[in-house]
PDB file of the backbone (N, CA, C, O) and the ligand in Angstrom, with CONECT records:
HET     ZN  A 101       1
ATOM      1  N   MET A   1      13.474   6.405 -11.587  1.00  0.00           N
ATOM      2  CA  MET A   1      14.198   5.472 -10.607  1.00  0.00           C
ATOM      3  C   MET A   1      13.384   5.378  -9.313  1.00  0.00           C
ATOM      4  O   MET A   1      13.258   6.364  -8.586  1.00  0.00           O
ATOM      5  N   ARG A   2      12.823   4.174  -9.019  1.00  0.00           N
ATOM      6  CA  ARG A   2      12.159   4.019  -7.816  1.00  0.00           C
ATOM      7  C   ARG A   2      13.051   3.031  -6.974  1.00  0.00           C
ATOM      8  O   ARG A   2      13.120   1.812  -7.135  1.00  0.00           O
ATOM      9  N   THR A   3      13.772   3.856  -5.970  1.00  0.00           N
ATOM     10  CA  THR A   3      14.749   3.086  -5.190  1.00  0.00           C
ATOM     11  C   THR A   3      14.159   1.967  -4.377  1.00  0.00           C
ATOM     12  O   THR A   3      14.807   0.930  -4.238  1.00  0.00           O
ATOM     13  N   GLN A   4      12.896   2.117  -3.796  1.00  0.00           N
ATOM     14  CA  GLN A   4      12.235   1.199  -3.024  1.00  0.00           C
ATOM     15  C   GLN A   4      11.979  -0.029  -3.838  1.00  0.00           C
ATOM     16  O   GLN A   4      12.270  -1.130  -3.369  1.00  0.00           O
ATOM     17  N   LEU A   5      11.463   0.088  -5.004  1.00  0.00           N
ATOM     18  CA  LEU A   5      11.216  -1.051  -5.908  1.00  0.00           C
ATOM     19  C   LEU A   5      12.458  -1.730  -6.265  1.00  0.00           C
ATOM     20  O   LEU A   5      12.474  -2.955  -6.388  1.00  0.00           O
ATOM     21  N   PHE A   6      13.569  -0.965  -6.452  1.00  0.00           N
ATOM     22  CA  PHE A   6      14.868  -1.636  -6.793  1.00  0.00           C
ATOM     23  C   PHE A   6      15.347  -2.507  -5.663  1.00  0.00           C
ATOM     24  O   PHE A   6      15.777  -3.648  -5.832  1.00  0.00           O
ATOM     25  N   ALA A   7      15.239  -1.848  -4.396  1.00  0.00           N
ATOM     26  CA  ALA A   7      15.584  -2.760  -3.214  1.00  0.00           C
ATOM     27  C   ALA A   7      14.705  -3.841  -3.139  1.00  0.00           C
ATOM     28  O   ALA A   7      15.222  -4.918  -2.842  1.00  0.00           O
ATOM     29  N   GLY A   8      13.401  -3.813  -3.353  1.00  0.00           N
ATOM     30  CA  GLY A   8      12.467  -4.930  -3.114  1.00  0.00           C
ATOM     31  C   GLY A   8      12.769  -5.928  -4.160  1.00  0.00           C
ATOM     32  O   GLY A   8      12.725  -7.121  -3.860  1.00  0.00           O
ATOM     33  N   GLY A   9      13.094  -5.529  -5.450  1.00  0.00           N
ATOM     34  CA  GLY A   9      13.432  -6.471  -6.434  1.00  0.00           C
ATOM     35  C   GLY A   9      14.785  -7.265  -6.121  1.00  0.00           C
ATOM     36  O   GLY A   9      14.941  -8.445  -6.436  1.00  0.00           O
ATOM     37  N   LEU A  10      15.687  -6.536  -5.505  1.00  0.00           N
ATOM     38  CA  LEU A  10      16.881  -7.263  -5.124  1.00  0.00           C
ATOM     39  C   LEU A  10      16.620  -8.449  -4.043  1.00  0.00           C
ATOM     40  O   LEU A  10      17.108  -9.579  -4.083  1.00  0.00           O
ATOM     41  N   LEU A  11      15.736  -7.920  -3.070  1.00  0.00           N
ATOM     42  CA  LEU A  11      15.403  -8.895  -1.936  1.00  0.00           C
ATOM     43  C   LEU A  11      14.675 -10.096  -2.444  1.00  0.00           C
ATOM     44  O   LEU A  11      14.886 -11.214  -1.975  1.00  0.00           O
ATOM     45  N   VAL A  12      13.728  -9.843  -3.502  1.00  0.00           N
ATOM     46  CA  VAL A  12      13.016 -10.943  -4.140  1.00  0.00           C
ATOM     47  C   VAL A  12      13.953 -11.918  -4.836  1.00  0.00           C
ATOM     48  O   VAL A  12      13.907 -13.139  -4.691  1.00  0.00           O
ATOM     49  N   ALA A  13      14.834 -11.234  -5.631  1.00  0.00           N
ATOM     50  CA  ALA A  13      15.778 -12.104  -6.380  1.00  0.00           C
ATOM     51  C   ALA A  13      16.732 -12.883  -5.334  1.00  0.00           C
ATOM     52  O   ALA A  13      17.076 -14.039  -5.580  1.00  0.00           O
ATOM     53  N   ALA A  14      17.131 -12.248  -4.214  1.00  0.00           N
ATOM     54  CA  ALA A  14      18.003 -12.880  -3.328  1.00  0.00           C
ATOM     55  C   ALA A  14      17.204 -14.133  -2.624  1.00  0.00           C
ATOM     56  O   ALA A  14      17.748 -15.185  -2.288  1.00  0.00           O
ATOM     57  N   THR A  15      15.879 -13.837  -2.474  1.00  0.00           N
ATOM     58  CA  THR A  15      15.024 -15.045  -1.915  1.00  0.00           C
ATOM     59  C   THR A  15      15.052 -16.153  -2.896  1.00  0.00           C
ATOM     60  O   THR A  15      15.271 -17.301  -2.508  1.00  0.00           O
ATOM     61  N   GLY A  16      14.833 -15.866  -4.205  1.00  0.00           N
ATOM     62  CA  GLY A  16      14.898 -16.963  -5.140  1.00  0.00           C
ATOM     63  C   GLY A  16      16.164 -17.668  -5.086  1.00  0.00           C
ATOM     64  O   GLY A  16      16.176 -18.897  -5.034  1.00  0.00           O
ATOM     65  N   ALA A  17      17.343 -16.909  -5.095  1.00  0.00           N
ATOM     66  CA  ALA A  17      18.596 -17.589  -4.956  1.00  0.00           C
ATOM     67  C   ALA A  17      18.629 -18.422  -3.806  1.00  0.00           C
ATOM     68  O   ALA A  17      19.053 -19.573  -3.918  1.00  0.00           O
ATOM     69  N   GLY A  18      18.167 -17.907  -2.526  1.00  0.00           N
ATOM     70  CA  GLY A  18      18.258 -18.848  -1.505  1.00  0.00           C
ATOM     71  C   GLY A  18      17.411 -20.071  -1.653  1.00  0.00           C
ATOM     72  O   GLY A  18      17.824 -21.140  -1.205  1.00  0.00           O
ATOM     73  N   PHE A  19      16.236 -19.983  -2.262  1.00  0.00           N
ATOM     74  CA  PHE A  19      15.442 -21.060  -2.632  1.00  0.00           C
ATOM     75  C   PHE A  19      16.128 -22.065  -3.455  1.00  0.00           C
ATOM     76  O   PHE A  19      16.013 -23.274  -3.252  1.00  0.00           O
ATOM     77  N   TYR A  20      16.860 -21.535  -4.409  1.00  0.00           N
ATOM     78  CA  TYR A  20      17.703 -22.457  -5.342  1.00  0.00           C
ATOM     79  C   TYR A  20      18.796 -23.098  -4.637  1.00  0.00           C
ATOM     80  O   TYR A  20      19.092 -24.264  -4.898  1.00  0.00           O
ATOM     81  N   LEU A  21      19.447 -22.389  -3.720  1.00  0.00           N
ATOM     82  CA  LEU A  21      20.481 -23.049  -3.019  1.00  0.00           C
ATOM     83  C   LEU A  21      20.075 -24.033  -1.999  1.00  0.00           C
ATOM     84  O   LEU A  21      20.772 -25.019  -1.762  1.00  0.00           O
ATOM     85  N   LEU A  22      18.859 -23.767  -1.328  1.00  0.00           N
ATOM     86  CA  LEU A  22      18.261 -24.730  -0.313  1.00  0.00           C
ATOM     87  C   LEU A  22      17.996 -26.040  -1.066  1.00  0.00           C
ATOM     88  O   LEU A  22      18.383 -27.110  -0.595  1.00  0.00           O
ATOM     89  N   ALA A  23      17.319 -25.963  -2.267  1.00  0.00           N
ATOM     90  CA  ALA A  23      17.092 -27.161  -2.987  1.00  0.00           C
ATOM     91  C   ALA A  23      16.110 -28.117  -2.349  1.00  0.00           C
ATOM     92  O   ALA A  23      16.160 -29.294  -2.703  1.00  0.00           O
ATOM     93  N   PHE A  24      15.178 -27.719  -1.401  1.00  0.00           N
ATOM     94  CA  PHE A  24      14.114 -28.411  -1.054  1.00  0.00           C
ATOM     95  C   PHE A  24      13.127 -28.673  -2.033  1.00  0.00           C
ATOM     96  O   PHE A  24      12.990 -27.761  -2.849  1.00  0.00           O
ATOM     97  N   PRO A  25      12.363 -29.712  -2.189  1.00  0.00           N
ATOM     98  CA  PRO A  25      11.582 -30.062  -3.364  1.00  0.00           C
ATOM     99  C   PRO A  25      10.605 -29.034  -3.739  1.00  0.00           C
ATOM    100  O   PRO A  25      10.662 -28.571  -4.878  1.00  0.00           O
ATOM    101  N   LEU A  26       9.656 -28.596  -2.856  1.00  0.00           N
ATOM    102  CA  LEU A  26       8.573 -27.564  -3.164  1.00  0.00           C
ATOM    103  C   LEU A  26       9.277 -26.101  -3.239  1.00  0.00           C
ATOM    104  O   LEU A  26       8.989 -25.283  -4.113  1.00  0.00           O
ATOM    105  N   VAL A  27      10.147 -25.894  -2.311  1.00  0.00           N
ATOM    106  CA  VAL A  27      10.710 -24.564  -2.218  1.00  0.00           C
ATOM    107  C   VAL A  27      11.570 -24.314  -3.516  1.00  0.00           C
ATOM    108  O   VAL A  27      11.569 -23.214  -4.069  1.00  0.00           O
ATOM    109  N   PHE A  28      12.261 -25.326  -3.951  1.00  0.00           N
ATOM    110  CA  PHE A  28      13.111 -25.265  -5.185  1.00  0.00           C
ATOM    111  C   PHE A  28      12.249 -24.675  -6.296  1.00  0.00           C
ATOM    112  O   PHE A  28      12.654 -23.733  -6.977  1.00  0.00           O
ATOM    113  N   PHE A  29      11.055 -25.242  -6.470  1.00  0.00           N
ATOM    114  CA  PHE A  29      10.269 -24.788  -7.601  1.00  0.00           C
ATOM    115  C   PHE A  29      10.053 -23.366  -7.575  1.00  0.00           C
ATOM    116  O   PHE A  29       9.962 -22.833  -8.681  1.00  0.00           O
ATOM    117  N   TRP A  30       9.958 -22.687  -6.633  1.00  0.00           N
ATOM    118  CA  TRP A  30       9.597 -21.142  -6.405  1.00  0.00           C
ATOM    119  C   TRP A  30      11.001 -20.360  -6.617  1.00  0.00           C
ATOM    120  O   TRP A  30      10.981 -19.133  -6.515  1.00  0.00           O
ATOM    121  N   SER A  31      12.112 -20.966  -6.883  1.00  0.00           N
ATOM    122  CA  SER A  31      13.298 -20.322  -6.950  1.00  0.00           C
ATOM    123  C   SER A  31      13.276 -19.486  -8.451  1.00  0.00           C
ATOM    124  O   SER A  31      13.751 -18.354  -8.549  1.00  0.00           O
ATOM    125  N   ILE A  32      12.755 -20.094  -9.413  1.00  0.00           N
ATOM    126  CA  ILE A  32      12.769 -19.583 -10.753  1.00  0.00           C
ATOM    127  C   ILE A  32      11.730 -18.491 -10.833  1.00  0.00           C
ATOM    128  O   ILE A  32      12.138 -17.447 -11.340  1.00  0.00           O
ATOM    129  N   PRO A  33      10.501 -18.516 -10.446  1.00  0.00           N
ATOM    130  CA  PRO A  33       9.630 -17.238 -10.498  1.00  0.00           C
ATOM    131  C   PRO A  33      10.223 -16.114  -9.587  1.00  0.00           C
ATOM    132  O   PRO A  33      10.264 -14.941  -9.957  1.00  0.00           O
ATOM    133  N   PHE A  34      10.646 -16.515  -8.460  1.00  0.00           N
ATOM    134  CA  PHE A  34      11.265 -15.512  -7.495  1.00  0.00           C
ATOM    135  C   PHE A  34      12.447 -14.713  -8.326  1.00  0.00           C
ATOM    136  O   PHE A  34      12.490 -13.488  -8.440  1.00  0.00           O
ATOM    137  N   GLY A  35      13.274 -15.522  -8.811  1.00  0.00           N
ATOM    138  CA  GLY A  35      14.487 -14.956  -9.369  1.00  0.00           C
ATOM    139  C   GLY A  35      14.066 -14.092 -10.578  1.00  0.00           C
ATOM    140  O   GLY A  35      14.500 -12.945 -10.681  1.00  0.00           O
ATOM    141  N   VAL A  36      13.235 -14.617 -11.484  1.00  0.00           N
ATOM    142  CA  VAL A  36      12.755 -13.915 -12.681  1.00  0.00           C
ATOM    143  C   VAL A  36      12.042 -12.528 -12.213  1.00  0.00           C
ATOM    144  O   VAL A  36      12.352 -11.426 -12.666  1.00  0.00           O
ATOM    145  N   VAL A  37      11.160 -12.731 -11.354  1.00  0.00           N
ATOM    146  CA  VAL A  37      10.310 -11.484 -10.976  1.00  0.00           C
ATOM    147  C   VAL A  37      11.224 -10.470 -10.246  1.00  0.00           C
ATOM    148  O   VAL A  37      11.068  -9.271 -10.480  1.00  0.00           O
ATOM    149  N   GLY A  38      12.165 -10.887  -9.377  1.00  0.00           N
ATOM    150  CA  GLY A  38      12.944  -9.972  -8.668  1.00  0.00           C
ATOM    151  C   GLY A  38      13.739  -9.232  -9.741  1.00  0.00           C
ATOM    152  O   GLY A  38      13.838  -8.009  -9.634  1.00  0.00           O
ATOM    153  N   VAL A  39      14.301  -9.847 -10.742  1.00  0.00           N
ATOM    154  CA  VAL A  39      15.198  -9.136 -11.617  1.00  0.00           C
ATOM    155  C   VAL A  39      14.310  -8.111 -12.495  1.00  0.00           C
ATOM    156  O   VAL A  39      14.698  -6.981 -12.791  1.00  0.00           O
ATOM    157  N   ILE A  40      13.028  -8.675 -12.883  1.00  0.00           N
ATOM    158  CA  ILE A  40      12.220  -7.670 -13.595  1.00  0.00           C
ATOM    159  C   ILE A  40      11.832  -6.476 -12.699  1.00  0.00           C
ATOM    160  O   ILE A  40      11.816  -5.373 -13.247  1.00  0.00           O
ATOM    161  N   MET A  41      11.517  -6.554 -11.395  1.00  0.00           N
ATOM    162  CA  MET A  41      11.254  -5.555 -10.607  1.00  0.00           C
ATOM    163  C   MET A  41      12.528  -4.557 -10.547  1.00  0.00           C
ATOM    164  O   MET A  41      12.356  -3.342 -10.640  1.00  0.00           O
ATOM    165  N   ALA A  42      13.713  -5.079 -10.401  1.00  0.00           N
ATOM    166  CA  ALA A  42      14.912  -4.218 -10.197  1.00  0.00           C
ATOM    167  C   ALA A  42      15.068  -3.418 -11.522  1.00  0.00           C
ATOM    168  O   ALA A  42      15.310  -2.212 -11.472  1.00  0.00           O
ATOM    169  N   VAL A  43      14.930  -4.087 -12.735  1.00  0.00           N
ATOM    170  CA  VAL A  43      15.165  -3.548 -13.974  1.00  0.00           C
ATOM    171  C   VAL A  43      13.982  -2.409 -14.326  1.00  0.00           C
ATOM    172  O   VAL A  43      14.288  -1.371 -14.913  1.00  0.00           O
ATOM    173  N   ALA A  44      12.736  -2.669 -13.953  1.00  0.00           N
ATOM    174  CA  ALA A  44      11.612  -1.843 -14.103  1.00  0.00           C
ATOM    175  C   ALA A  44      11.838  -0.642 -13.314  1.00  0.00           C
ATOM    176  O   ALA A  44      11.575   0.459 -13.796  1.00  0.00           O
ATOM    177  N   SER A  45      12.321  -0.774 -12.094  1.00  0.00           N
ATOM    178  CA  SER A  45      12.460   0.397 -11.252  1.00  0.00           C
ATOM    179  C   SER A  45      13.398   1.526 -11.813  1.00  0.00           C
ATOM    180  O   SER A  45      13.271   2.706 -11.486  1.00  0.00           O
ATOM    181  N   VAL A  46      14.235   1.118 -12.580  1.00  0.00           N
ATOM    182  CA  VAL A  46      15.106   2.156 -13.245  1.00  0.00           C
ATOM    183  C   VAL A  46      14.343   3.098 -14.199  1.00  0.00           C
ATOM    184  O   VAL A  46      14.562   4.309 -14.211  1.00  0.00           O
ATOM    185  N   PHE A  47      13.411   2.477 -15.023  1.00  0.00           N
ATOM    186  CA  PHE A  47      12.619   3.165 -15.861  1.00  0.00           C
ATOM    187  C   PHE A  47      11.358   3.914 -15.515  1.00  0.00           C
ATOM    188  O   PHE A  47      10.847   4.823 -16.170  1.00  0.00           O
ATOM    189  N   LEU A  48      10.948   3.403 -14.411  1.00  0.00           N
ATOM    190  CA  LEU A  48       9.587   4.018 -13.784  1.00  0.00           C
ATOM    191  C   LEU A  48       9.969   5.346 -13.111  1.00  0.00           C
ATOM    192  O   LEU A  48      11.060   5.507 -12.563  1.00  0.00           O
ATOM    193  N   PRO A  49       8.978   6.325 -13.182  1.00  0.00           N
ATOM    194  CA  PRO A  49       9.310   7.554 -12.674  1.00  0.00           C
ATOM    195  C   PRO A  49       9.070   7.414 -11.003  1.00  0.00           C
ATOM    196  O   PRO A  49       8.378   6.535 -10.489  1.00  0.00           O
ATOM    197  N   GLU A  50       9.698   8.334 -10.366  1.00  0.00           N
ATOM    198  CA  GLU A  50       9.484   8.331  -8.756  1.00  0.00           C
ATOM    199  C   GLU A  50       8.146   8.595  -8.411  1.00  0.00           C
ATOM    200  O   GLU A  50       7.452   9.393  -9.040  1.00  0.00           O
ATOM    201  N   GLY A  51       7.722   7.901  -7.353  1.00  0.00           N
ATOM    202  CA  GLY A  51       6.400   8.168  -6.835  1.00  0.00           C
ATOM    203  C   GLY A  51       6.154   9.635  -6.292  1.00  0.00           C
ATOM    204  O   GLY A  51       7.084  10.391  -6.012  1.00  0.00           O
ATOM    205  N   GLN A  52       4.808   9.971  -6.169  1.00  0.00           N
ATOM    206  CA  GLN A  52       4.475  11.270  -5.723  1.00  0.00           C
ATOM    207  C   GLN A  52       4.346  11.435  -4.265  1.00  0.00           C
ATOM    208  O   GLN A  52       4.032  12.534  -3.809  1.00  0.00           O
ATOM    209  N   GLY A  53       4.573  10.389  -3.477  1.00  0.00           N
ATOM    210  CA  GLY A  53       4.387  10.508  -2.010  1.00  0.00           C
ATOM    211  C   GLY A  53       3.054  10.201  -1.504  1.00  0.00           C
ATOM    212  O   GLY A  53       2.215   9.756  -2.288  1.00  0.00           O
ATOM    213  N   PRO A  54       2.775  10.387  -0.299  1.00  0.00           N
ATOM    214  CA  PRO A  54       1.560  10.145   0.240  1.00  0.00           C
ATOM    215  C   PRO A  54       0.408  11.004  -0.366  1.00  0.00           C
ATOM    216  O   PRO A  54       0.594  12.205  -0.560  1.00  0.00           O
ATOM    217  N   ILE A  55      -0.716  10.440  -0.653  1.00  0.00           N
ATOM    218  CA  ILE A  55      -1.860  11.295  -1.100  1.00  0.00           C
ATOM    219  C   ILE A  55      -2.485  12.273  -0.010  1.00  0.00           C
ATOM    220  O   ILE A  55      -2.792  11.867   1.111  1.00  0.00           O
ATOM    221  N   LYS A  56      -2.638  13.500  -0.393  1.00  0.00           N
ATOM    222  CA  LYS A  56      -3.249  14.408   0.557  1.00  0.00           C
ATOM    223  C   LYS A  56      -4.668  14.673   0.121  1.00  0.00           C
ATOM    224  O   LYS A  56      -4.995  14.718  -1.065  1.00  0.00           O
ATOM    225  N   PRO A  57      -5.619  14.874   1.281  1.00  0.00           N
ATOM    226  CA  PRO A  57      -7.017  15.135   1.079  1.00  0.00           C
ATOM    227  C   PRO A  57      -7.124  16.512   0.536  1.00  0.00           C
ATOM    228  O   PRO A  57      -6.224  17.302   0.822  1.00  0.00           O
ATOM    229  N   PRO A  58      -8.226  16.946  -0.301  1.00  0.00           N
ATOM    230  CA  PRO A  58      -8.431  18.314  -0.718  1.00  0.00           C
ATOM    231  C   PRO A  58      -8.583  19.196   0.372  1.00  0.00           C
ATOM    232  O   PRO A  58      -8.769  18.731   1.496  1.00  0.00           O
ATOM    233  N   ASP A  59      -8.517  20.613   0.146  1.00  0.00           N
ATOM    234  CA  ASP A  59      -8.751  21.570   1.132  1.00  0.00           C
ATOM    235  C   ASP A  59     -10.179  21.430   1.904  1.00  0.00           C
ATOM    236  O   ASP A  59     -11.229  21.361   1.265  1.00  0.00           O
ATOM    237  N   GLY A  60     -10.141  21.399   3.153  1.00  0.00           N
ATOM    238  CA  GLY A  60     -11.506  21.260   3.944  1.00  0.00           C
ATOM    239  C   GLY A  60     -11.910  19.954   4.121  1.00  0.00           C
ATOM    240  O   GLY A  60     -13.033  19.775   4.592  1.00  0.00           O
ATOM    241  N   TYR A  61     -11.222  19.006   3.840  1.00  0.00           N
ATOM    242  CA  TYR A  61     -11.588  17.606   3.931  1.00  0.00           C
ATOM    243  C   TYR A  61     -10.329  16.891   4.673  1.00  0.00           C
ATOM    244  O   TYR A  61      -9.187  17.349   4.714  1.00  0.00           O
ATOM    245  N   ARG A  62     -10.741  15.766   5.205  1.00  0.00           N
ATOM    246  CA  ARG A  62      -9.764  14.846   5.704  1.00  0.00           C
ATOM    247  C   ARG A  62     -10.198  13.425   5.354  1.00  0.00           C
ATOM    248  O   ARG A  62     -11.338  13.242   4.926  1.00  0.00           O
ATOM    249  N   PHE A  63      -9.306  12.360   5.522  1.00  0.00           N
ATOM    250  CA  PHE A  63      -9.662  11.044   5.206  1.00  0.00           C
ATOM    251  C   PHE A  63     -10.303  10.474   6.394  1.00  0.00           C
ATOM    252  O   PHE A  63      -9.850  10.772   7.499  1.00  0.00           O
ATOM    253  N   CYS A  64     -11.430   9.590   6.274  1.00  0.00           N
ATOM    254  CA  CYS A  64     -12.067   8.914   7.423  1.00  0.00           C
ATOM    255  C   CYS A  64     -10.985   7.892   7.901  1.00  0.00           C
ATOM    256  O   CYS A  64     -10.248   7.285   7.124  1.00  0.00           O
ATOM    257  N   VAL A  65     -10.967   7.761   9.287  1.00  0.00           N
ATOM    258  CA  VAL A  65      -9.898   6.961   9.819  1.00  0.00           C
ATOM    259  C   VAL A  65     -10.430   5.513   9.672  1.00  0.00           C
ATOM    260  O   VAL A  65      -9.641   4.607   9.939  1.00  0.00           O
ATOM    261  N   TYR A  66     -11.626   5.217   9.292  1.00  0.00           N
ATOM    262  CA  TYR A  66     -12.196   3.768   9.207  1.00  0.00           C
ATOM    263  C   TYR A  66     -12.263   3.313   7.762  1.00  0.00           C
ATOM    264  O   TYR A  66     -11.852   2.195   7.449  1.00  0.00           O
ATOM    265  N   CYS A  67     -12.778   4.166   6.864  1.00  0.00           N
ATOM    266  CA  CYS A  67     -13.003   3.733   5.411  1.00  0.00           C
ATOM    267  C   CYS A  67     -12.104   4.511   4.379  1.00  0.00           C
ATOM    268  O   CYS A  67     -12.024   4.129   3.212  1.00  0.00           O
ATOM    269  N   SER A  68     -11.323   5.791   4.923  1.00  0.00           N
ATOM    270  CA  SER A  68     -10.626   6.422   3.953  1.00  0.00           C
ATOM    271  C   SER A  68     -11.316   7.278   3.023  1.00  0.00           C
ATOM    272  O   SER A  68     -10.703   7.853   2.123  1.00  0.00           O
ATOM    273  N   SER A  69     -12.691   7.407   3.209  1.00  0.00           N
ATOM    274  CA  SER A  69     -13.432   8.410   2.326  1.00  0.00           C
ATOM    275  C   SER A  69     -13.166   9.875   2.778  1.00  0.00           C
ATOM    276  O   SER A  69     -12.680  10.148   3.875  1.00  0.00           O
ATOM    277  N   GLU A  70     -13.490  10.710   1.928  1.00  0.00           N
ATOM    278  CA  GLU A  70     -13.272  12.217   2.144  1.00  0.00           C
ATOM    279  C   GLU A  70     -14.342  12.720   3.152  1.00  0.00           C
ATOM    280  O   GLU A  70     -15.531  12.562   2.876  1.00  0.00           O
ATOM    281  N   VAL A  71     -14.002  13.263   4.200  1.00  0.00           N
ATOM    282  CA  VAL A  71     -14.955  13.742   5.131  1.00  0.00           C
ATOM    283  C   VAL A  71     -14.554  15.300   5.384  1.00  0.00           C
ATOM    284  O   VAL A  71     -13.398  15.711   5.485  1.00  0.00           O
ATOM    285  N   PRO A  72     -15.773  16.107   5.470  1.00  0.00           N
ATOM    286  CA  PRO A  72     -15.572  17.544   5.709  1.00  0.00           C
ATOM    287  C   PRO A  72     -14.953  17.598   7.189  1.00  0.00           C
ATOM    288  O   PRO A  72     -15.313  16.830   8.081  1.00  0.00           O
ATOM    289  N   ILE A  73     -14.009  18.566   7.339  1.00  0.00           N
ATOM    290  CA  ILE A  73     -13.490  18.682   8.603  1.00  0.00           C
ATOM    291  C   ILE A  73     -14.394  19.031   9.663  1.00  0.00           C
ATOM    292  O   ILE A  73     -14.195  18.659  10.819  1.00  0.00           O
ATOM    293  N   ALA A  74     -15.446  19.780   9.296  1.00  0.00           N
ATOM    294  CA  ALA A  74     -16.440  20.171  10.367  1.00  0.00           C
ATOM    295  C   ALA A  74     -17.274  19.093  10.856  1.00  0.00           C
ATOM    296  O   ALA A  74     -17.735  19.205  11.992  1.00  0.00           O
ATOM    297  N   SER A  75     -17.553  17.998  10.119  1.00  0.00           N
ATOM    298  CA  SER A  75     -18.578  17.050  10.446  1.00  0.00           C
ATOM    299  C   SER A  75     -17.904  16.027  11.347  1.00  0.00           C
ATOM    300  O   SER A  75     -16.727  15.679  11.256  1.00  0.00           O
ATOM    301  N   GLU A  76     -18.897  15.543  12.325  1.00  0.00           N
ATOM    302  CA  GLU A  76     -18.321  14.547  13.309  1.00  0.00           C
ATOM    303  C   GLU A  76     -18.375  13.157  12.784  1.00  0.00           C
ATOM    304  O   GLU A  76     -17.599  12.323  13.250  1.00  0.00           O
ATOM    305  N   ARG A  77     -19.276  12.816  11.798  1.00  0.00           N
ATOM    306  CA  ARG A  77     -19.305  11.566  11.325  1.00  0.00           C
ATOM    307  C   ARG A  77     -19.110  11.359   9.861  1.00  0.00           C
ATOM    308  O   ARG A  77     -19.452  12.254   9.089  1.00  0.00           O
ATOM    309  N   CYS A  78     -18.579  10.234   9.411  1.00  0.00           N
ATOM    310  CA  CYS A  78     -18.293   9.979   8.150  1.00  0.00           C
ATOM    311  C   CYS A  78     -19.566   9.840   7.326  1.00  0.00           C
ATOM    312  O   CYS A  78     -20.397   9.026   7.728  1.00  0.00           O
ATOM    313  N   PRO A  79     -19.823  10.553   6.195  1.00  0.00           N
ATOM    314  CA  PRO A  79     -21.090  10.303   5.541  1.00  0.00           C
ATOM    315  C   PRO A  79     -21.060   8.995   4.680  1.00  0.00           C
ATOM    316  O   PRO A  79     -22.071   8.679   4.054  1.00  0.00           O
ATOM    317  N   HIS A  80     -19.994   8.271   4.634  1.00  0.00           N
ATOM    318  CA  HIS A  80     -19.998   6.985   3.874  1.00  0.00           C
ATOM    319  C   HIS A  80     -20.234   5.839   4.806  1.00  0.00           C
ATOM    320  O   HIS A  80     -21.083   4.992   4.527  1.00  0.00           O
ATOM    321  N   CYS A  81     -19.459   5.769   5.999  1.00  0.00           N
ATOM    322  CA  CYS A  81     -19.622   4.610   6.996  1.00  0.00           C
ATOM    323  C   CYS A  81     -20.199   4.872   8.220  1.00  0.00           C
ATOM    324  O   CYS A  81     -20.451   3.993   9.045  1.00  0.00           O
ATOM    325  N   ASN A  82     -20.467   6.316   8.404  1.00  0.00           N
ATOM    326  CA  ASN A  82     -20.997   6.878   9.785  1.00  0.00           C
ATOM    327  C   ASN A  82     -20.080   6.713  10.889  1.00  0.00           C
ATOM    328  O   ASN A  82     -20.549   6.807  12.023  1.00  0.00           O
ATOM    329  N   GLY A  83     -18.812   6.476  10.735  1.00  0.00           N
ATOM    330  CA  GLY A  83     -17.908   6.259  11.845  1.00  0.00           C
ATOM    331  C   GLY A  83     -17.618   7.655  12.370  1.00  0.00           C
ATOM    332  O   GLY A  83     -17.452   8.657  11.675  1.00  0.00           O
ATOM    333  N   VAL A  84     -17.578   7.575  13.751  1.00  0.00           N
ATOM    334  CA  VAL A  84     -17.265   8.910  14.375  1.00  0.00           C
ATOM    335  C   VAL A  84     -15.778   9.213  14.208  1.00  0.00           C
ATOM    336  O   VAL A  84     -14.865   8.403  14.366  1.00  0.00           O
ATOM    337  N   GLN A  85     -15.671  10.465  13.873  1.00  0.00           N
ATOM    338  CA  GLN A  85     -14.209  11.026  13.483  1.00  0.00           C
ATOM    339  C   GLN A  85     -13.592  11.579  14.814  1.00  0.00           C
ATOM    340  O   GLN A  85     -14.281  12.168  15.647  1.00  0.00           O
ATOM    341  N   PRO A  86     -12.324  11.364  14.952  1.00  0.00           N
ATOM    342  CA  PRO A  86     -11.618  11.860  16.115  1.00  0.00           C
ATOM    343  C   PRO A  86     -11.569  13.392  16.059  1.00  0.00           C
ATOM    344  O   PRO A  86     -11.505  14.022  15.003  1.00  0.00           O
ATOM    345  N   LYS A  87     -11.609  13.989  17.394  1.00  0.00           N
ATOM    346  CA  LYS A  87     -11.499  15.413  17.488  1.00  0.00           C
ATOM    347  C   LYS A  87     -10.085  15.848  17.013  1.00  0.00           C
ATOM    348  O   LYS A  87      -9.060  15.217  17.273  1.00  0.00           O
ATOM    349  N   GLU A  88     -10.140  16.964  16.307  1.00  0.00           N
ATOM    350  CA  GLU A  88      -8.881  17.611  15.851  1.00  0.00           C
ATOM    351  C   GLU A  88      -8.185  18.158  17.223  1.00  0.00           C
ATOM    352  O   GLU A  88      -8.858  18.757  18.061  1.00  0.00           O
ATOM    353  N   SER A  89      -6.999  17.949  17.368  1.00  0.00           N
ATOM    354  CA  SER A  89      -6.154  18.427  18.542  1.00  0.00           C
ATOM    355  C   SER A  89      -5.457  19.548  18.167  1.00  0.00           C
ATOM    356  O   SER A  89      -4.706  20.104  18.968  1.00  0.00           O
TER     357      SER A  89
HETATM  358 ZN    ZN A 101     -15.879   6.397   6.856  1.00  0.00          ZN2+
END
């Protein structure tokens, strides 16, 4: 059960219902895909396992603030993008 996906699916389906009720020409066309995808998201959220939360870097490393590569904590610059890493406080 992914509660965030469930809530997102309900919001998307509600947006589709809103488009259906507004019945403007171009917006009305999108009411069907929004409604269908919103219901698929809400139903799929029940069967999908819960996410593992934020990804943590391995021991002795941190993520580069510019490109998200793994950078050794001791090094001042990222080996991938050469970005200067902030000092640990
Ligand atoms: Zn980098």
